[in-house]
N, C-alpha and C positions, 0 to 999 in steps of 0.2 A: 537486579539484572547484572550480568557479567559483561562488562565493557572495558574499553580502555579508559584512561583518565580524560580530562577535558582538553587534552592537547590535540594534536593535528592528525598526523598520518599514521599508517599502520605500524604496529610494533611487531618485530619478528617473533616467531614462536620460540618457546623456551628450551633450555639445554637438555632436560631429561629425555627428549626425543632422540638424542645422540645415540642412545643405546637401543632404540626401537627400530624395528624393521617392518615395513608395510606388508601386510599379509592378506590373503583372500582364500576363498574355498569355492571350488566348482560346485554349483547347485545340483542337487539331485531332483530330477523331474520339476525343475523350476522353484523348488522350495527355498525359502530364505535360510541361510546358514546361521548357526550359532557358533561363534569362535570363542574358545575358552582355554584357561590354564589354571593350574593349581600351583601354589608355592608355599613352602614352610616359612613361617615367620622367623626372623633372625633374633627375636626377643619375645618376651611374653606380651600377649594382647593388652594386658593392663599397663604396659610401659609405652604403648603407642601414644605419642603426644599429638600427632596429626597425620592425616593421610589425604593426598590430593591425586585425583585422576585427571590426566591430560589426554585428550582424545580428539581425533578428527577422522574423516572418512571421505572416500569417493563413493557417494551414496548417502544414506542416512543410517544412523545406528542408535541402539538403546543398550546401555551398559548396566550391568548388575554386579554387585560385590557381595559375596556371601549370601546370595539369594535376595538381596534388597536392591531396589533401584538406586542408581548412582545420582539421579537427578529427577526433578519433577518436570524439567523441560522436555520438549518433544521435537522431532524432525531435525535433530542436530546432524550436521553443522550448519543448517540453513542453506541458503542459495546466494552465492556471490559469483564474481567472475573467476571461476575455478582455475583458469589458466594462470592467474597471477595473484589471486586472493582467496586462499582456503583457510577458513577460520579454525582455530584450535580452542576447544572448550576446556575449562578448568572447573572441577567439581570437588567440593570438600566431602570426602567419604570417610571421615574419621570414625564415626559411629559404626558404619558398616564394617570397616576394617577390624574394629575391636570385637565384633560379634562372632567371629569365626573360629575361636579357639586357637589352636596352634598353627593353623594354616589359613590361607585365604584362597577363595575361588573367584576368579574374575571371568565373566562371560559377557559377550557382546553379540546382540542380534543385528545383522547387517542386511540392509535393503537397498532398493534401487533409487528412490527419491528423484531429485532433479538431475542426478548424474547420468542415468541411462534409463529414464522412464518413458522414452518415446514422446518427448515434449514437442511443443510447437502447436500447429493446428492444421486441420485437413490431413494430408498425408505426409506431414513434415517428418515425423519419427526422428527428431533431432536428439542426439546423444553425445555426451562428452567422451565416452569410452565404452568398451564392451564389458568390462568387468568392474565390480565393486572392490573396495579395499579399505582396510582399517589400519590406523596408526595410533597406538595408545601406550601410555606409560603411567603406572601407579607408583607414586613416591610416598613411602612411609617414613615418617620421622619419629624416632624414639626419644624418650625423656633425656637420655644421655647425649643427645645431639647427633647420634649416628643415623644414617638413612639406608633404606633398602628400596631398590627400584625393580619393579616387575613390568617388563615391557613386551610388546608384541615381537615375536620372532618365530623361527621355524619349528620350535618345540610345541607351539600351541596346536590344539586339535579342533576339528569341526564336527558338529552333528547337525541334524536337520530340524528346523522348527516346524510347527504345524501350518505355517503360512505357505500356501501353495502358489499364491500370486499376490502381488501388491504393487500397484502404481498409483500415482497421484490422480490421474484422470479417471481410471477405470475402477478403482476400489481395491479392497483387500479380501482375500478368500482364505479361510482356515479350515483344516480338517483335523479335528481333535482325535479321530480314530487312528491317525498315523503315528507310528513309533519314531523316536528320534534317530534310531540306528546306531551302529557302533561308531565310536570316535574314529576319525580318519585324519591323515596329515593335512595341514594347511599348505598353501603354496605362497612362497615369497614373491612379492610384486613390487611395483614402484609407486611412490608418491613424491613428486618433486618438492624437496625441502625448501627451495627458494620461494615457493608459493605460500608457505605457511605464515600466518599472522595470528596474533592474539585476537580473541573475540572482540569484534568492533561494533557489531549490531546487537540489539537486545535479543535475548533468547526467546524462543517460541514456547508459550506456556498455555495451560488450561486456565480459563478465567471464571467461568460460571457454568452452571448446568440448568437445563429447563426441562420440565416434564411436559408431555403432550397436553394441550388444552382440549383436544377433541380426538376421539377415536371412533371411526365409523366404517361402514361398508359401502364401497363405490357401486355405481350401477353395474359394473362388470363383475362384482363379487370380490373385489380386492379390499384388504384391510388397509385403511389410510390413517395417518397420524398428522395432526396439525400442531406445530410447536408455537404458533402465534407470532413468530418473528423469523424473518429471513436471516439466517446466521451462517457461520462457517465453523466447521468442526466435524464431529462424527456422533454416532449413537453408541451407547454402551449399556450393558445389561449382564445379569447372571440368570441363566435359564437351565431348567432341568427337563430332560426328555430322553426318549429311547436313543440308543446309539445309532448313528447313521442319519438321524433326523437333520434335514437341511433347511436352514433359515436363510432367507434372502431379503436384503434391505436395499431398496431403490430410493433415490433422493431426487427432489426437484424443488424449484423455488415457487412454482405456481401450480394451480390446477387448471385444466382446460376440459370443458365438457364433463366436469365432475370426476375426471380421472387425472392421474399424475401427468403434468405437462413437461415431458422430457425433450421435446424437439429443440428448445434452446441450448441443450447440452451439446448439440451436434454429435461428434463422434465419441465424446466422453460417456462411458457407461455408468459411472458414479454408483456402482453396485457392490455391496459387501455381502459376503456369504460365510456362514458358519455351519459346519457339520458337527453335530454333538457327539460327545464321547460316551454318553450314557452314565457318567459319574453321578452317584446319588446326591452328591453335594452341589451338583450343577456345574456348568461351564461359564466362566467369566469371559466376556468379549469386549474388547476396545481396540478398534482398528487404527492404531497410531502411525501406520506407514502410508496413510493416505489422508485426504481431507475433502470435504464436500461443501458446496454452497447450497443451502436448502432451507425451506420452511416446512415442507411436507415430506413424508416418507411412506413408502408402501412396504408392508411386511407380509411375507408369505412363508408358510411352513411352521409358524409358531405353534408349539405344542400347548393346546388348551386355549383359554381365553386370555387375550392380551389386555392388560389394564395400564393406566397411567403410572402406577407404582412399579411396573415391571421394567421400564425403559426410560432413558433420559438422553437428551442431546447435550453434548459438551462443546462449549464455545472456546475456540482456539485462535490465538493470534500472537504476534510479537508482543513482548512485554513493554508496552508503552503506556505509562500512567495517564489517566485522564486529567486534563487541565482546564477545560472550558465548559461552562454551563449557560443555558439560556432558557427563559420561560417568558411567555407574554400572554396577553388577553386573547390572542388568536390561536385556537387549537390547531388549525391547519399548519401554521408556521411552526408551532411547537413540534408537530409530527414531522415536518420537513427537517428540522434540526435533529430530531431523533434518527431519522432516516440517514442523514449525513454521518452521524456518529456511528451507526451500525455498519454503514458501507466502508468507513475508514477502518473500523475494527476488522472486518472480514477481509479487506484487501491489503492491510498492512501485516502480512504474514511472510516473513523473510525479506521480501522486496515489495515496493508499492505496485501492486498489480492492477490490471484493468478490471478483472472480474475473477471470482473464485470458484466458478462452477463448471464451465464448459472446457473444451479442449483448447485452452489458451493460457490464462492465468500468468500473463507475462508482464514484465516491468515496463509498460509502455510509457515512454518519456513525455508524450504530450499530455496524458492524463494527469500526471503529478505536476507538470508545469502549470496547468490550470488550477490545481487544487492545493498547492503547497501552503499558501497563506492560511487557508481554512484548516488544513491538517495541523499546522503549528499552533493554532488556537485551541483546538479540541483535545489534543494529546501532546505529551512531551515526545517530540520526534527528533530531538537534537542528535542523539546517537544514531537513530534509525536512518534518517535521511542524510546525515553526514557520511555514514558508511556507504550508503547508496551512491552518493556523489563521487566518492573515491572509486566505486565500481564504474561509474560513468567514465571517469578518466582512464581507468585501466582498460575498459573495453574499447574506447576510442583510440587507444594507443597500440592496440594489437594489430599486426599486419593482417589484411591489407588496408584496414580502416585508417582514416585520419580525420574522422568526424564523429559526432554523436549519433549512434545508430537509433533505429526506431524503438528498440526494446533493450533494456539493460537489466540483467545479463542478456547478451545477444545470442540466444539459442537459435535464432533464425539462420545465422550464418552456417550452422551445422546441419541445415535441412538436407534431407536425402535428395541428391541431384544437384545441390549447391545453389540453386536459384532462389532468391527471396520471393515471398508470395505476392509481391506487388509488381512482378515483372512478367514479361512474356519471353523469357529467356535471357534478356539483358537486365542486369541488376539495376534497380532504381533507388537502392538504398544510398542516398546521397544526402548532404545537409538539408534539413527541412526546418521551416519556421515552427515555433512553439515546441515541437518535439525536440529539436536540437537545442532550442533556447532553455530547455530544462536545466542545462548545465549552469546557466546564469540565474534563472528565475527561482529555482529551488534554493540556491545559495543565498539569493536576496531575501527570500522568506525566512530562512534560518538566521541571517544576520539581523533582520528586523526583530525577530522574536527573542533571540538569545544574546546577540551582541558579542559573540565570541570571535575576536580578531584572529587568534591562532588558527581556528578552524576555517575562517574565511581565507586565510593565507593558503591553507592546504587545498581549498576548493578552487582557488584562482586559476591554476594551470588548466583546469577543465574549461573555464570561460575562454581562456586564450585559444585553446584548441578549437573550440566551437567557432569563435569569431574569425580565426584564420581560415577555417574551412569555408565559411560563408564568403569571405573576401574573394576566394578563388572562384566562387559560384556567381558573382555579380555580373550583370550584363555591362557593356561599355557605357551605358547611361548612368551607371551607379545604382541601379535598382536591382532588387532581388526578384526578378520577374521571369526567370527561366528555371527549368528543372522541375522535378516532381514535388508537389506540395499536397499535404492533407488540408491545410488552410482551415476554413470554417467547417470542419468535419461535423457531420450529422446535423447540418442545417435542417430544420423541420420541413422546409420546402423542397429539399433534395429528394430524388427518387429513392425508394426503399433499397433498390439494388445498386445505387450509385451515391454513397454517402459523402463523397468528396465534391459532388456537383452542387456547390453552394451558390448563393446569390453574390457573396462577397468576392471581388476580384482577388485572385491569389497573389498577384504582385503587390497589391495594396496591403494585404494582411502580412505577407512575409517582410516587406520593406519596413513597415511600422514596427514589427517585432525586432528587427535588427537594430533599429534606433534605440529602442528601450534597452536591449542587451548591451549595446556598445556604451551607453551612458552609465549603466551600473558597473560595467567593467572598468570604466574610467574612474568612477568613484572608488571602487575597490583598490585600484592601483594607487590612487592618492592616499588612501588610508594605510596602505602597505609601504608607502614611501617610494614607490616606483614611478617617478615623475615622467620619465620618458614614455613608459607604457600609458600613463594617464593621458598624456598629450596625444599619443597614437589613437587611443580609443575615442577620445573626445573628438578628434579630427574626423574619424570614421563616422561618428554619430552626426556631426555637423554636415559633412558632405552628403551623407545619405538623406538627412532631413531636407537639404536643399533640392536634391533630386526628387524626393517624394513630393514636396510642395509643387515643384514645376510640373511634374507628370500627372499628379492625381488630384490636386486641390485647386478649385477655381476661386476667384475673388469673392464670389457670393457665398462661399462656404460649402459648395457642392463638392462631394468626394466621389471619385470614380466608382461606379457600381451602386451608389446611392441606396445603401441598405443599412440596417441598424448596426451591424458588426463593424463596418468601416468607420462610422462616426464614433462608436464607442471606443475603438482603439485609438483613433486620432485624438479624442478628448482626454481619455485616461492617461495616455502616454505623453501628453503635452506636446503634440506635434503641430499645433495651430497657433497663429499669432493672435494678438489681442483683438484685432478687427474681425478675423475670420471665425474665431472660436464661438462667439454667441450665435452666429448664423448657423454654424454646423450643429450646435446644441439644439437650436430650435428645430432644425430639420430632423434630428434624431427623435425629439419629442413628437413631432408630426408623424413619423413612421411608426412609433410605438402606438400612438392613438389610432392611426389608420389600420393597424393590425388588431384593433379592439383589445389591446393589452395582452394579446397572446404572444408568447415568446417566438421570436423570428431569428434567433441566433443559434450557432452551433458551438463547437469547442472553443473557437477563437474569441467570439464575442460575448458568450454567456457570463464569464467571470467579471466582465467590465461594464455591461450595459446599465445596471442599476447605479453603479458608481458614476458613470458619465452623466446620468440624469440628475442624481442628487447633488453632484458637485457643480452643476451649472444652473441650480435653482429650480429644477423640475422634480421636486421632492414628491409631489402628489402623483406624478406619472410613475415614478419609481415604485412607490407603494402599490399603486394599482397594478403595475406589471407583476410585482411579487405576489399579490393576493388573488390574481385571476386564477380560476380553477377549471376553465374549459381547456380542451386540448388544442394546441400544445401550451403547457404552462408548468410551473414548478408544483402547483397544488393539484394538477390533474391526477398525477399518480397517487397523491394522498387521498383524493376523492375515490380512487379505485382500490383503496386498501393497502397501498404500498407501505412496507416497513423498512425499505432501503431505497437509495437513489437508483433510478433506472438508466440504462444505456441510451435508450431512445425516449423522447418525450411521451411516445405512445407505445411503449413495449407491450402493453396490453391495450387492445382496442376497447371502445366503450361497450361492445356486446360481450366482453369477457373472453374473447379469443386472443391468441398470442399474435403479435405483429408478424407478418409473413417474412420479414427481412431475415437474412441469414444471421446478422448480428443483432441479437435480441436478448440482452442480459437484463436481469432484474436486480443486479447489484454492481453498480458502476459509478464511482463517486464523482466523476469529472463535472457533470452538470449540476452537482451540489455545491459548486464553488461560490454560489451566491451567499452561502452561509457566512463567508468572510465579511461581506457587506452588512449582513444582519448583525454580526457581532460588533463591527466597528462603527456603523452608522445608526442602526436602530438602537442597539444597546448603548453604544458610544464609548467603548473601551478601545483606545488606540495607543500605540507606542510613539511618543513624541521624539524619542531618541532610541536608537537600537538597544535591544535588551531591556526596554522599559526603564532605562536610567532616569528618564523623565516621562511622565504620563500625560496623555491628553484625554480628558473625559468630555465628550461632545455628542450627547444623544440628539438624534434628529427625529422628533415625532412626526407622524403622518396619519392620514385617514385610514381607519380600519384596525389600528392597534392603539388601545387606550393606556396600556401599561406594559412595562417590560422590566425584567430583572435578570441578573446573571453575574457570573464571576469568572475570573481568569487567574490561575495560579502561575504567575510569571516568575522569572528567575530572581526577581527582587522581592517576591512575596505576593500574597493574594490581593487582587483588586476586585472590589464588588461595586455594582451599580444597580440601583432600582429607581424607576421614575414612573410618574403617573400624570396623564394629561386629562383634564376634566372638560366637559362640554362647554363650560363658560370661558374656556381659553386659559385657565390657570394651569400651572405646571409645577410639579414638585419632584425634586431630585435628591437622592442620598447616595453618596459615594464614600467608599472606604479605601484608603490609600495605604500601602505598606509604610512602616515606620522609616523615617529619614528620607523618603522619596518625595520630590516635588511633583505636583500635578497642576496642569492648567485646566480649569473647568470652564467650558463655554456653554452657556445656556441658549435655548432656542431664540431668545430675543437679542442675542449677540453679546450679552453681558459676559465679561471674562473675569474669573477669579483665580488666584494662585494660592494653593494650599500645600501643606506639608504633612504627610502621615495622618493616620487617624480617620475618624468618621466625620463627614461633613454633610450638612443638609442645606438645600437652597430652595 
């Protein structure tokens, strides 16, 4: 991947851009332009020691040098807070530069992407600007040390590509019968140089391909393809047919009534089209200026019989290496973990999105706040989420905001008409718990996983900004009990059309979250040597806890609104004294049993409810909650054939129809946050110190799972655990620890052992 080093903040973009001018071209009939130039080499091609292309765009671009792609990455430059953080990519193009003889030809296809692709949802049509632009510089270094720079300027020309339309939501259309047209002048435009930064987030790349597992004809006569896995990317193929033949590809995550289930896409068309040229060698099609979330595709217009060898799905996401694995005796839990892995893959594309398929695909802060710890176990997200946290700071610092917005980058602020979608004319985008707490909780997850103090230092201003915004929002009682809150969003008992109407009192949820955030901010300040700040945030945490206890917690352990979420937060965030905690824990277990072990929590409670049970001695209840498969539960979607985490517990109803709610995604990772508990408690791999400088191995077996095994590639090396629990009560554990690292091994009977490196069996 192309990233910064392990240090902290953004590095300004490099000097070769000093000779470059941003250029654009007015599209012809909406066709994506190809911007190009030719230049004579100042030395022989054989004398080229190296060549590097630096590029960025308002929009997305694909660069080629001497007819060969400059990079295997796609959708560059990704999506950041463009007003202050526009990433510059660097590609080694030495071989391409040497292949052109006495001259080089540099061409760049320019598209809309996130810059002006009518983003948002509903009728948002949010755009950063009206026109796309390219800024590029090719730097060629010769063996004698001399250099030659070919940069974008007014001498470049533009022609038209076959792409007649391309947006991320609606898809890509190409007409191969169209001619490129005569070269025409480009137009000089502006890209603010102060926004340019070196690439900070992993590039977006292709990762694997899948052939359809089944091809059949639907009741309406449509040709349908099933790729066996809900994934994110596109279809590609080479096809031969008569000129003018139009092939249409529609995408969806599910089937309904044996046809493509497109209603959850809302306004997104998710449709690609190709008009064939008639070339006897066929037309190659790969729509890389869009992406889709899909398992199923509908193909019309295909010349002849379509077979599995004719077409493939390409899986696309940011280049985050996998680091975590889990397997157990329970196939349902194994599938749940697979679903979490695939949801993270599909939604970690440029930014941590809520969903990858409908007219949304936004960096919702609440989703990643809930899921960050899970994300950091499953994949190396050190660069990806650190860059996103810098975006959080950048977005929250842009006028008129002074708080963490609901989505980052905040495309909603550019909504046509100016009002955010949660208002009736008056904006409600104010500090909100969990969503705003992402500035703290995501940083905490990264600190625990990677232990990088320099990066924590760079992330700390975002924590401060969030906490200061919440201080202004507190009521005179010291509670965070006023203003708009999502709170326990998507409580399964909430009405389908009112997902914020949860059982949990919003003031209880928000105030509890503030205490957790203030405490970690205080810890961060102490680590950074900012003692005054540490005292300030600790005082805020202590004052807020006192107000929380007085207003919401009774002596018998009862917490206002008396539902699983409020007890889970109070227990997991350590908000209860020694006398109250056991009574609250028992009440939580009672509520879980009364619900017949069906899930009764939403976004706020779901990441913590199994933790609260197992940490207070209710291990059997935690296991039964995890392993329940009736709706609502984690395993109900698995029983319905899910291959990713669903947005709603019942995104698909038992009769196979799609939930009637407007928000019904089949790829939404937030409710998969229970995977963190599976990794740390069932498997038993934990960080005893940040960055796994010391490791805790503490598997907690329970009813329904007889064995588990897994691994985590930590920053100090691979950690492996396998255990088996027999019917006679015996227990066997094997753990492999990285060389030179100490680990505390705690067995189910409480016995504790300290080991260093190597393989150990107990």
